[in-house]
C-alpha positions in Angstrom: -0.2 0.2 0.2 2.6 2.9 1.0 4.6 1.3 -2.5 1.6 1.9 -4.7 1.2 5.7 -2.8 4.4 6.4 -3.2 4.7 5.6 -7.0 1.6 7.4 -7.3 3.7 10.3 -5.7 6.7 9.8 -7.9 4.3 9.2 -11.1 2.3 13.2 -10.6 6.0 14.3 -9.8 7.2 13.9 -12.8 4.0 14.6 -14.5 3.8 17.8 -13.1 7.8 18.5 -13.9 7.2 17.6 -17.1 4.0 19.7 -17.7 6.6 22.8 -16.3 9.6 21.2 -18.6 7.3 22.0 -21.7 5.3 24.6 -21.1 9.5 26.7 -20.4 10.2 25.0 -23.3 7.2 26.2 -25.4 8.2 29.5 -23.8 11.8 29.3 -25.0 11.2 28.1 -28.6 8.5 31.3 -28.5 11.2 33.5 -27.6 14.2 31.8 -29.2 12.0 32.4 -32.8 11.1 36.1 -31.7 15.0 36.4 -30.9 15.4 34.6 -34.7 13.0 37.0 -36.6 14.4 39.7 -34.6 17.8 39.0 -36.0 16.6 38.1 -39.3 15.4 41.2 -39.2 18.9 43.0 -38.3 20.6 41.5 -40.5 22.1 43.4 -43.5 24.1 40.5 -45.5 22.9 37.1 -46.7 23.8 34.0 -44.6 24.9 31.7 -47.9 28.6 31.6 -46.7 27.8 28.2 -44.2 26.6 27.2 -47.2 29.6 27.9 -49.5 31.5 26.5 -47.2 29.7 23.0 -46.9 29.5 23.3 -50.9 34.1 23.5 -51.0 34.0 20.8 -48.3 32.0 18.8 -50.5 34.0 19.5 -53.3 37.4 18.7 -52.0 36.2 16.0 -50.3 34.9 14.4 -54.0 37.8 15.4 -55.3 39.9 13.7 -52.2 38.3 10.5 -53.0 38.9 10.5 -57.2 42.7 11.4 -56.5 42.8 7.8 -54.1 40.8 5.9 -56.9 43.7 7.3 -59.4 46.2 6.3 -57.4 45.2 2.7 -56.8 44.5 2.5 -60.8 47.6 3.7 -61.0 49.4 1.4 -59.5 47.5 -1.0 -60.7 48.5 0.1 -64.2 52.4 0.1 -62.9 51.9 -3.3 -61.6 50.9 -4.5 -65.0 53.1 -2.6 -67.0 55.7 -4.0 -64.5 55.1 -7.7 -65.5 54.4 -7.4 -68.9 58.0 -5.6 -69.0 59.4 -9.0 -67.0 57.9 -11.1 -69.4 58.7 -9.3 -72.3 62.8 -9.4 -71.4 62.9 -12.7 -70.3 60.6 -13.7 -73.7 63.8 -11.7 -75.7 66.1 -13.4 -73.4 65.0 -16.6 -74.2 64.9 -16.2 -78.1 68.5 -14.3 -77.9 70.2 -17.3 -76.3 68.1 -19.3 -79.1 69.6 -17.2 -81.6 73.0 -17.7 -80.5 72.6 -21.3 -80.3 71.7 -21.3 -83.6 74.4 -18.8 -84.7 77.3 -21.5 -82.6 76.1 -24.5 -84.8 76.1 -22.7 -88.2 79.3 -21.2 -87.6 80.3 -25.1 -87.0 79.4 -26.2 -89.7 80.5 -23.5 -91.7 84.1 -24.3 -90.3 83.9 -27.6 -91.1 82.6 -27.2 -94.4 85.4 -24.6 -95.2 88.0 -27.2 -93.6 89.0 -24.6 -91.0 90.1 -27.1 -87.9 90.2 -24.6 -85.0 89.6 -20.7 -84.3 93.1 -20.0 -84.7 92.9 -20.3 -88.6 90.1 -18.5 -88.4 91.5 -15.7 -86.2 94.4 -16.3 -89.0 91.5 -15.8 -91.9 90.3 -12.4 -90.0 93.5 -11.0 -89.4 94.4 -11.6 -92.8 91.2 -9.9 -94.7 91.2 -7.3 -92.1 94.9 -6.0 -92.5 94.1 -6.5 -96.5 90.7 -4.7 -96.0 92.8 -1.9 -93.7 95.7 -1.5 -96.3 93.1 -1.2 -99.1 91.4 1.7 -97.2 94.5 3.5 -95.9 95.8 3.6 -99.4 93.2 5.5 -100.8 92.7 7.9 -97.4 96.0 8.5 -98.3 95.8 9.3 -102.1 92.4 11.4 -100.7 94.6 13.3 -98.4 97.2 13.8 -100.8 94.7 15.1 -103.5 93.3 16.8 -100.5 96.5 18.5 -99.4 97.5 19.5 -102.9 93.8 21.2 -103.3 94.4 23.4 -100.2 98.3 24.5 -101.3 96.5 25.6 -104.3 93.6 27.3 -102.9 95.5 28.7 -100.2 98.2 30.2 -102.9 95.0 31.6 -104.6 93.9 33.2 -101.3 97.6 34.7 -100.7 97.4 36.2 -104.3 93.8 37.8 -103.3 94.9 39.0 -100.2 98.2 40.9 -101.0 95.9 42.3 -104.3 92.7 43.2 -101.8 95.7 44.2 -99.3 97.3 46.1 -102.5 93.5 47.5 -103.6 93.1 48.9 -100.0 96.4 50.5 -99.5 95.9 52.1 -102.8 92.0 53.3 -101.4 93.3 54.2 -98.4 96.2 56.5 -99.6 93.8 57.7 -102.3 91.1 58.6 -98.7 94.0 59.9 -96.9 94.8 62.6 -100.1 91.1 63.5 -100.5 90.9 64.1 -97.0 94.3 66.2 -97.0 92.5 67.8 -99.8 89.4 68.2 -98.3 91.0 69.6 -95.0 93.2 71.7 -97.0 90.0 73.8 -99.1 88.4 73.9 -96.0 91.1 76.1 -94.5 91.7 77.8 -97.6 87.8 78.5 -97.6 87.9 79.7 -93.6 91.3 81.7 -94.6 89.0 83.1 -96.8 86.2 84.0 -95.4 88.3 85.4 -92.8 90.3 87.8 -95.4 87.0 88.7 -96.7 86.1 90.1 -93.8 88.9 92.0 -92.7 89.1 93.6 -95.8 85.3 94.4 -95.4 87.0 96.0 -91.7 90.0 97.7 -93.3 87.0 99.2 -95.7 84.7 100.5 -92.9 88.2 101.5 -90.8 89.0 105.5 -90.6 91.9 105.8 -88.4 95.2 105.0 -90.0 96.2 102.8 -87.0 93.4 100.7 -87.0 93.7 100.0 -90.9 97.3 98.9 -90.5 96.3 96.2 -87.9 93.7 95.3 -89.8 96.5 94.8 -92.6 98.8 93.2 -90.0 95.8 90.5 -89.5 95.5 90.0 -93.3 99.4 89.2 -93.3 99.1 86.7 -90.5 97.0 84.8 -92.7 98.8 85.4 -96.5 102.0 86.8 -95.9 102.1 87.0 -99.3 99.2 89.3 -99.8 100.6 91.9 -102.3 97.8 94.3 -101.7 97.6 94.1 -98.0 101.9 94.5 -97.5 100.7 97.8 -100.6 98.1 99.6 -98.8 100.2 98.9 -95.4 103.3 100.5 -97.5 100.6 103.7 -98.5 99.1 103.8 -94.9 102.7 104.5 -93.4 103.9 106.7 -96.1 101.0 109.2 -95.2 102.6 108.7 -91.5 105.9 109.8 -92.5 107.4 106.6 -92.4 109.2 106.2 -96.0 111.7 103.7 -95.1 109.3 101.4 -93.7 107.0 102.1 -96.5 109.7 101.5 -99.1 110.9 97.9 -97.5 107.3 97.2 -97.6 106.7 98.0 -101.5 110.3 96.4 -102.5 108.5 93.3 -100.4 105.5 93.4 -102.5 107.2 93.9 -105.8 109.1 90.4 -104.5 106.1 88.4 -104.1 104.7 90.1 -107.8 107.1 91.6 -110.0 103.6 92.6 -111.6 101.8 94.6 -109.5 101.7 98.1 -110.2 100.5 99.8 -107.1 103.5 97.9 -105.6 105.9 100.6 -107.9 103.7 103.6 -107.7 104.1 103.1 -103.6 108.4 102.5 -104.0 107.8 105.2 -106.2 105.9 108.0 -103.5 108.7 106.7 -101.1 111.9 107.1 -103.0 110.0 111.1 -103.8 109.6 111.7 -100.3 113.4 110.3 -99.8 114.4 112.5 -102.2 115.4 109.7 -104.7 113.8 111.3 -107.9 115.9 108.9 -110.6 114.2 105.8 -109.1 111.0 107.4 -108.1 110.5 108.7 -112.0 111.7 105.0 -113.0 109.1 103.2 -110.9 106.7 105.4 -112.0 107.6 104.9 -115.1 107.3 101.1 -114.5 104.0 101.0 -112.8 102.6 103.4 -115.6 103.7 100.5 -118.1 102.0 98.1 -116.5 98.7 100.1 -115.3 98.5 103.0 -118.1 95.4 104.2 -115.7 97.6 105.3 -113.1 98.6 108.0 -115.0 95.1 110.5 -113.9 96.7 110.1 -110.0 100.3 111.8 -111.5 99.2 115.6 -110.7 97.3 115.2 -108.0 99.5 112.4 -106.4 101.5 114.9 -102.9 104.0 112.3 -103.0 105.4 113.5 -106.6 105.3 117.0 -105.5 109.2 117.2 -104.9 109.8 116.0 -108.5 106.6 117.2 -110.1 109.2 120.2 -111.5 111.9 117.8 -113.4 111.4 117.2 -117.1 111.7 113.7 -116.7 108.7 113.4 -114.5 107.4 116.0 -117.5 108.8 113.1 -120.3 106.4 110.6 -117.9 103.6 112.4 -117.7 103.1 114.3 -121.0 104.0 110.5 -123.3 100.9 108.3 -120.8 98.9 111.3 -120.9 99.2 111.2 -124.8 98.5 107.4 -124.6 95.2 108.1 -122.7 93.7 110.6 -125.2 94.4 108.3 -127.8 93.0 105.7 -126.2 
């Protein structure tokens, strides 16, 4: 009776506990559903990452399974190939040994037919044949080498001649190029000198001071020492400065460079006239007028001839060339 009471009490207690637990579970489930709904409403990004990761893991698992299967299949194939190779090697060995035995039997039969009694005879015959063949091949190669040597020698001689001819031509070309380059350089230098001289002559024509013009003529003479015009014009300037001896020396220098330059004789006549050398002055005047008669128009205007203009010899020179000018 007591046991029954206890069992009933326990049953009621368990039922009550189960009921309470179920109610709490429902409340908890409802609360969790509300939380889930709230979390879902609060989500800003979709929950796809777990599904993607699961997909990737499944794919990796499938790949790993396929690799294991391929590895097993490859091992089976390798094993089968090894077995097949061993079978072939054994078969090749057996066939080779069979052929070798057949060859030995054939060689023995040939030796019996030919009459060779031992391997020594075979060796002697083979050595004889080999030596004969080697001698024949050696002679052929010696003949060929001799022909090749003669051909190489002839070609080397031809190449030597061609090389010498080529070297000679190259030397000629080099000499021509060198001469041409020297001519070009000389022409360039001459052009440069001509341009510089032209510029100096232009400066001399624009200068008004005598000393400046003398310096310009000196620069011209540094470039071209035998320029008779620069020497003569310099003599004219120094004569205007009263340097008669200097003008006379410059005139003589100009005449040494060019004996047919009339103005050099004219300047020397001026220097002689100013130095009192009347005869030499008249002689140079006559020479200058012979070379260039047009200078006769300056006989009456040249100040350097003032000291000799009254002489009879000067009058004869003046009248003669003045008459000639009128006739022309």
